[in-house]
Each structure stands twice: as C-alpha cells, then as structure tokens.
C-alpha positions as CSV (number, residue, x, y, z in Angstrom):
1,M,89.3,151.4,303.1
2,R,87.9,148.0,302.3
3,T,91.1,147.0,300.7
4,L,93.3,148.6,303.3
5,F,92.2,146.3,306.2
6,P,92.8,143.0,304.4
7,L,96.2,144.2,303.2
8,A,97.2,145.3,306.7
9,A,96.1,141.9,308.0
10,L,98.1,140.1,305.4
11,A,101.2,142.2,306.2
12,L,100.8,141.4,309.9
13,C,100.6,137.7,309.1
14,C,103.8,137.9,307.0
15,L,105.6,139.8,309.7
16,T,104.5,137.3,312.3
17,G,105.7,134.4,310.2
18,T,109.1,136.2,309.6
19,A,109.5,136.8,313.3
20,A,108.7,133.2,314.1
21,A,111.3,132.0,311.6
22,Q,113.9,134.5,313.1
23,D,113.2,133.1,316.6
24,G,114.4,129.7,315.3
25,A,110.9,128.1,315.5
26,P,110.5,126.1,312.3
27,A,107.4,126.8,310.3
28,S,105.4,123.6,310.1
29,P,102.1,124.2,308.4
30,V,101.6,120.6,307.4
31,S,102.4,119.2,310.8
32,D,100.3,121.9,312.4
33,A,97.3,121.0,310.2
34,F,97.7,117.4,311.0
35,R,97.7,118.1,314.7
36,A,94.6,120.2,314.3
37,T,93.0,117.3,312.4
38,A,94.0,114.9,315.2
39,E,92.5,117.1,317.8
40,R,89.2,117.5,315.9
41,D,89.0,113.8,315.1
42,A,89.8,112.8,318.6
43,K,86.9,114.9,319.9
44,N,84.5,113.5,317.3
45,L,85.5,109.9,317.5
46,T,85.4,110.0,321.3
47,A,82.0,111.7,321.3
48,A,80.7,109.1,318.9
49,A,82.0,106.3,321.2
50,E,80.3,108.0,324.2
51,E,77.0,108.5,322.3
52,M,76.3,104.8,321.5
53,P,74.6,103.1,324.4
54,A,76.7,100.3,326.0
55,A,74.0,97.8,325.1
56,K,74.5,98.6,321.4
57,Y,78.3,98.1,321.3
58,G,77.7,94.7,319.8
59,F,75.7,96.2,316.9
60,K,76.8,95.7,313.3
61,P,74.7,96.4,310.3
62,T,75.6,93.2,308.5
63,A,77.4,90.0,309.4
64,A,80.4,91.0,307.4
65,Q,81.0,94.2,309.3
66,M,82.8,94.9,312.6
67,T,80.7,95.6,315.7
68,F,80.5,99.2,317.0
69,G,82.8,98.1,319.8
70,G,85.1,96.4,317.3
71,V,85.6,99.6,315.4
72,I,86.5,101.4,318.7
73,A,89.0,98.6,319.5
74,H,90.4,98.9,316.0
75,L,90.9,102.6,316.5
76,I,92.6,102.0,319.8
77,E,95.2,99.7,318.2
78,G,95.5,102.0,315.2
79,N,96.1,105.1,317.2
80,D,99.1,103.7,319.1
81,Y,100.5,102.1,316.0
82,L,100.2,105.0,313.6
83,C,101.0,107.9,316.0
84,S,104.1,106.0,317.2
85,R,105.3,105.4,313.6
86,I,104.8,109.1,312.7
87,S,106.4,110.4,315.8
88,G,109.1,107.8,316.3
89,E,108.1,107.4,320.0
90,D,107.2,104.1,321.5
91,P,103.6,103.8,322.5
92,P,102.9,103.3,326.2
93,K,102.8,99.7,327.4
94,R,99.1,98.9,327.8
95,E,97.3,95.8,329.0
96,E,95.7,94.0,326.1
97,L,91.9,94.7,325.9
98,A,89.7,91.6,326.3
99,K,87.5,90.8,323.3
100,T,84.6,91.3,325.6
101,A,85.7,94.8,326.8
102,K,82.8,96.9,327.8
103,K,82.0,100.4,326.6
104,A,83.5,102.3,329.6
105,E,86.9,100.5,329.2
106,L,86.9,101.1,325.4
107,V,86.0,104.8,325.7
108,S,88.7,105.3,328.4
109,R,91.3,103.5,326.3
110,L,90.4,105.4,323.2
111,K,90.9,108.7,325.1
112,E,94.3,107.4,326.3
113,T,95.4,106.6,322.8
114,F,94.4,110.0,321.5
115,D,96.3,111.6,324.5
116,F,99.3,109.6,323.3
117,C,98.8,110.9,319.8
118,T,98.6,114.5,321.0
119,S,101.8,114.2,323.1
120,S,103.8,112.2,320.6
121,L,102.8,114.3,317.6
122,A,103.7,117.6,319.3
123,N,107.4,117.2,318.2
124,V,106.7,116.4,314.6
125,H,107.8,119.1,312.2
126,D,107.7,119.7,308.5
127,G,111.5,119.4,308.1
128,D,111.4,115.7,308.3
129,L,108.2,114.8,306.5
130,D,110.3,113.0,303.8
131,A,111.8,110.6,306.4
132,K,110.8,107.0,305.8
133,V,108.6,105.1,308.2
134,K,107.5,101.5,308.0
135,L,103.8,100.7,308.1
136,F,101.8,97.5,307.5
137,G,104.8,95.2,307.6
138,D,107.8,96.4,305.8
139,R,106.2,98.9,303.4
140,E,107.9,102.2,303.5
141,F,106.1,105.5,303.4
142,S,107.2,109.1,303.9
143,K,106.2,110.5,307.3
144,A,103.9,112.9,305.3
145,S,102.2,109.9,303.7
146,A,101.7,108.3,307.1
147,M,100.1,111.4,308.3
148,F,97.6,111.4,305.4
149,I,96.9,107.7,305.9
150,T,96.2,108.3,309.6
151,A,93.9,111.3,308.9
152,Q,92.1,109.3,306.2
153,D,91.7,106.3,308.6
154,W,90.1,108.5,311.3
155,A,87.7,110.0,308.7
156,D,86.8,106.6,307.4
157,H,86.1,105.2,310.9
158,Y,84.2,108.3,311.9
159,S,81.9,108.0,308.9
160,Q,81.4,104.3,309.8
161,L,80.5,105.1,313.4
162,A,78.2,107.9,312.2
163,V,76.3,105.4,310.0
164,Y,76.1,102.9,313.0
165,L,74.7,105.7,315.2
166,R,72.1,106.8,312.6
167,L,71.0,103.2,312.1
168,N,70.2,103.2,315.8
169,R,68.4,106.5,315.6
170,L,71.2,108.5,317.2
171,L,72.8,111.6,315.7
172,P,76.6,111.6,315.2
173,P,78.4,114.4,317.1
174,T,79.0,116.5,314.0
175,A,75.3,116.4,313.0
176,K,74.4,117.6,316.5
177,K,76.7,120.6,316.1
178,K,75.0,121.6,312.8
179,Q,71.5,121.3,314.3
180,S,72.4,123.6,317.2
181,E,73.8,126.4,315.0
C-alpha cells in the first residue's frame, strides 16, 4: 500500500503533463522555476527594504560599501534592466530617482520594478532559452544564462541586505520565518 500511493501520484503527474502538452501549452519548467524564484525574492527583498528604519538607509558597514539605500536603488535599476532583457519588453518610463531619495520612495519603486518583472516574465518560455540577449554592454548571453545571472544577483543583494540588517540588530525576513515555525 505504501508503494501504491506514490506510484499513483507519479502516474497522475505524468498524465497531467501529457494533457498540458496536448492542449498546446508548452512545458516550461525552467522558466516556471525562475518565475517562482522572482516571486520569492521580490517578497524577501521588499520585506528587507521595509524592515530597515528610514534613518538607517544611509548605513554602510565600511566606507567602500554601498549604503543600504544605495543597494535598494541598485536593485531598482537592475530589475528593470535584467527583466527587460530577459523578456524582450521595454521597461516602463520612470522618473529618475534622486540620489537623496527617501525610504518610502525607494520601497515603492522597488515594488514597481518587481511588478514589471512579474508581468514581463509571464511570457518567457523554455523554448527560447537559447536566444541571445545582450547584457553589460555588448556581451551576449543566452536567455537562460541571463535568468541565472538575475537570480544570483537577487540572492547576492538579499544576503548583503541581511547582513546590514543584522549589523543594526534587526532580523532579515527569512530569519523571522524560521523563528516563527
């Protein structure tokens, strides 16, 4: 009986996948995984931006590092750039943020850029992951590589923000989840 249930579940998954393919819907497990990563990272990065008090947006651990607010501004620019390159859609025209932008404006803009990522990435499918996109000047990457670069960038900056939060005796969003479980 223990073996029967997992086998039945596996068979159901296979049939569901076959039915989806027959309906003409392309299977896109890589693109779907990237969209799930984008959704999770948007939530965590936005929560980290909201967690830091406005008075601490100028905090940086050393003189050589970006301020907390500078990291958020960098993410804002990166989201529009990377998601537009991956999706092929132009990012929305946005008013340039002032170097002195306050927390509320930075958090709001960060949310807007993740909304753009969500909508623009909705049409990305695995069938064109080998298509070439230009990043960082004229360097060519496959769309799949651009997706990995973007996910890695979000993870890198989340870990950076998590350290900044901890140095200010605040818990990063993912640490809070683990404590409440």
